[in-house]
N, CA and C of each residue as an Amber inpcrd file, in Angstrom:
protein
   201
  47.7840000  -9.9190000 -30.9840000  46.8350000 -11.0180000 -30.8830000
  45.8400000 -10.7740000 -29.7540000  46.3610000 -10.3060000 -28.6040000
  45.4750000 -10.0540000 -27.4650000  44.5040000  -8.9250000 -27.7940000
  44.9950000  -7.9050000 -28.4700000  44.1380000  -6.7770000 -28.8490000
  43.0500000  -7.2530000 -29.8200000  43.4150000  -8.1430000 -30.7280000
  42.4420000  -8.6760000 -31.6820000  41.3580000  -9.4850000 -30.9950000
  41.7490000 -10.3130000 -30.0600000  40.7840000 -11.1290000 -29.3280000
  39.8790000 -10.2300000 -28.4810000  40.4920000  -9.2230000 -27.8330000
  39.7100000  -8.2850000 -27.0170000  38.7210000  -7.5180000 -27.8930000
  39.1910000  -7.0430000 -29.0370000  38.3180000  -6.3150000 -29.9620000
  37.2030000  -7.1920000 -30.4800000  37.5150000  -8.4350000 -30.7870000
  36.4990000  -9.3750000 -31.2680000  35.4630000  -9.6390000 -30.1740000
  35.9160000  -9.7980000 -28.9560000  34.9900000 -10.0140000 -27.8320000
  34.1000000  -8.8000000 -27.6080000  34.6910000  -7.6120000 -27.6880000
  33.9280000  -6.3780000 -27.5150000  32.8840000  -6.2470000 -28.6260000
  33.2910000  -6.4930000 -29.8730000  32.3730000  -6.3940000 -31.0050000
  31.2390000  -7.4000000 -30.9050000  31.5700000  -8.6140000 -30.4880000
  30.5520000  -9.6480000 -30.3250000  29.5650000  -9.2530000 -29.2270000
  30.0820000  -8.7030000 -28.1340000  29.2220000  -8.2530000 -27.0400000
  28.2690000  -7.1560000 -27.5010000  28.7890000  -6.1970000 -28.2690000
  27.9480000  -5.1210000 -28.7940000  26.8710000  -5.6770000 -29.7250000
  27.2690000  -6.6330000 -30.5710000  26.3190000  -7.2380000 -31.5060000
  25.1950000  -7.9410000 -30.7550000  25.5220000  -8.7110000 -29.7290000
  24.5040000  -9.4250000 -28.9720000  23.6090000  -8.4570000 -28.1950000
  24.1890000  -7.3620000 -27.7160000  23.3840000  -6.3510000 -27.0260000
  22.3850000  -5.7430000 -27.9860000  22.8330000  -5.4140000 -29.1830000
  21.9260000  -4.8540000 -30.1890000  20.8410000  -5.8490000 -30.5790000
  21.2050000  -7.1020000 -30.7430000  20.2160000  -8.1240000 -31.0930000
  19.1830000  -8.2990000 -29.9800000  19.6410000  -8.2560000 -28.7250000
  18.7150000  -8.3530000 -27.6030000  17.7470000  -7.1770000 -27.6010000
  18.2710000  -5.9940000 -27.8620000  17.4360000  -4.7940000 -27.9190000
  16.4030000  -4.9070000 -29.0440000  16.8440000  -5.3690000 -30.1930000
  15.9390000  -5.5470000 -31.3280000  14.8660000  -6.5860000 -31.0140000
  15.2490000  -7.6550000 -30.3670000  14.2950000  -8.6960000 -29.9980000
  13.2450000  -8.1520000 -29.0230000  13.6630000  -7.3320000 -28.0720000
  12.7100000  -6.7230000 -27.1390000  11.7330000  -5.8220000 -27.8760000
  12.2190000  -5.0520000 -28.8280000  11.3420000  -4.1720000 -29.6050000
  10.3630000  -4.9830000 -30.4410000  10.8100000  -6.0860000 -30.9980000
   9.9300000  -6.9440000 -31.7990000   8.8680000  -7.5810000 -30.9120000
   9.2430000  -7.9570000 -29.6910000   8.2720000  -8.5430000 -28.7640000
   7.1880000  -7.5450000 -28.3910000   7.5210000  -6.2580000 -28.2930000
   6.5380000  -5.2260000 -27.9540000   5.7320000  -4.7830000 -29.1660000
   6.1410000  -5.1240000 -30.3490000   5.5180000  -4.6380000 -31.5820000
   4.0190000  -4.8850000 -31.6470000   3.5360000  -6.0980000 -31.3830000
   2.0820000  -6.3080000 -31.4750000   1.2930000  -5.4630000 -30.4730000
   1.8950000  -5.1110000 -29.3570000   1.2160000  -4.3110000 -28.3520000
   1.1550000  -2.8530000 -28.7870000   2.2020000  -2.3560000 -29.4230000
   2.3000000  -0.9490000 -29.7520000   1.6910000  -0.5890000 -31.1010000
   1.5490000  -1.5430000 -31.9900000   1.1050000  -1.2430000 -33.3460000
  -0.2880000  -1.8050000 -33.5820000  -1.1390000  -1.0010000 -34.1720000
  -2.4950000  -1.4350000 -34.4990000  -2.7350000  -1.1270000 -35.9690000
  -3.3040000  -2.0780000 -36.6820000  -3.6300000  -1.8340000 -38.0770000
  -4.6830000  -0.7440000 -38.1820000  -4.5960000   0.0420000 -39.2160000
  -5.5280000   1.1420000 -39.4110000  -6.9670000   0.6270000 -39.4880000
  -7.1680000  -0.4850000 -40.1710000  -8.5160000  -1.0570000 -40.3030000
  -9.0680000  -1.4580000 -38.9370000  -8.2180000  -2.0660000 -38.1010000
  -8.6590000  -2.4730000 -36.7670000  -9.0040000  -1.2480000 -35.9230000
  -8.1720000  -0.2180000 -36.0290000  -8.4220000   1.0120000 -35.2840000
  -9.7590000   1.6340000 -35.6960000  -9.9890000   1.7220000 -36.9940000
 -11.2370000   2.3110000 -37.5000000 -12.4350000   1.4950000 -37.0430000
 -12.3330000   0.1740000 -37.1280000 -13.4260000  -0.6980000 -36.7110000
 -13.7370000  -0.5050000 -35.2190000 -12.7110000  -0.4420000 -34.3830000
 -12.9300000  -0.2600000 -32.9540000 -13.5020000   1.1140000 -32.6420000
 -13.0530000   2.1380000 -33.3590000 -13.5920000   3.4810000 -33.1440000
 -15.0610000   3.5430000 -33.5510000 -15.4270000   2.8930000 -34.6370000
 -16.8260000   2.8500000 -35.0540000 -17.6740000   2.1140000 -34.0160000
 -17.1390000   1.0390000 -33.4770000 -17.8570000   0.2930000 -32.4400000
 -18.0680000   1.1690000 -31.2030000 -17.0420000   1.8930000 -30.7990000
 -17.1780000   2.7890000 -29.6500000 -18.2040000   3.8810000 -29.9340000
 -18.1970000   4.4210000 -31.1410000 -19.1690000   5.4550000 -31.4920000
 -20.5960000   4.9210000 -31.4300000 -20.8080000   3.6890000 -31.9050000
 -22.1440000   3.0790000 -31.8180000 -22.5720000   2.9200000 -30.3590000
 -21.6390000   2.4800000 -29.5170000 -21.9610000   2.3070000 -28.1080000
 -22.2810000   3.6520000 -27.4540000 -21.5240000   4.6850000 -27.7870000
 -21.8080000   6.0130000 -27.2440000 -23.1490000   6.5290000 -27.7380000
 -23.4640000   6.2530000 -28.9850000 -24.7790000   6.6470000 -29.5070000
 -25.8940000   5.9510000 -28.7420000 -25.7220000   4.6670000 -28.4630000
 -26.7230000   3.9290000 -27.6840000 -26.8730000   4.5200000 -26.2860000
 -25.7470000   4.8550000 -25.6630000 -25.7990000   5.4570000 -24.3270000
 -26.5190000   6.7990000 -24.3880000 -26.2090000   7.6040000 -25.3970000
 -26.8680000   8.9010000 -25.5400000 -28.3720000   8.7360000 -25.7580000
 -28.7470000   7.7670000 -26.5690000 -30.1750000   7.5110000 -26.7960000
 -30.8760000   7.1250000 -25.4910000 -30.2460000   6.2630000 -24.7210000
 -30.8360000   5.8460000 -23.4540000 -30.9560000   7.0220000 -22.4920000
 -29.9190000   7.8580000 -22.4610000 -29.9850000   9.0290000 -21.5900000
 -31.0650000  10.0050000 -22.0380000 -31.2090000  10.1580000 -23.3370000
 -32.2740000  11.0300000 -23.8540000 -33.6480000  10.5120000 -23.4420000
 -33.8690000   9.2160000 -23.5620000 -35.1500000   8.6230000 -23.1740000
 -35.3940000   8.7910000 -21.6780000 -34.3420000   8.6130000 -20.9010000
 -34.4670000   8.7740000 -19.4600000 -34.8190000  10.2240000 -19.1120000
 -34.1680000  11.1770000 -19.7550000 -34.4620000  12.5910000 -19.5050000
 -35.8890000  12.9430000 -19.9270000 -36.3550000  12.3660000 -21.0110000
 -37.7300000  12.6100000 -21.4490000 -38.7140000  12.1250000 -20.3990000
 -38.4480000  10.9430000 -19.8340000 -39.3210000  10.3980000 -18.8030000
 -39.3240000  11.2880000 -17.5630000 -38.1300000  11.7340000 -17.1780000
 -38.0240000  12.5620000 -15.9830000 -38.7230000  13.9080000 -16.2040000
 -38.5590000  14.4920000 -17.3670000 -39.1340000  15.8080000 -17.6350000
 -40.6390000  15.7700000 -17.8490000 -41.1760000  14.6360000 -18.2800000
 -42.6180000  14.5440000 -18.5100000 -43.3890000  14.2870000 -17.2180000
 -42.7190000  13.9510000 -16.1650000 -43.4100000  13.6760000 -14.8700000
 -43.7560000  14.9360000 -14.1720000
């Protein structure tokens, strides 16, 4: 009987530890996972911004070189 109670307590403890671990992973899920569509949209936005920066730098270099 004592062995059964001890085993049941040990098993319950392991189960709760696993559930806690799973809950922590689920809590981090939105931070670690990004939808492919969202990723593509953000990358396109960054590319547009880099293009704008490059255009501005090109215009600035043209002004400097024409002086």
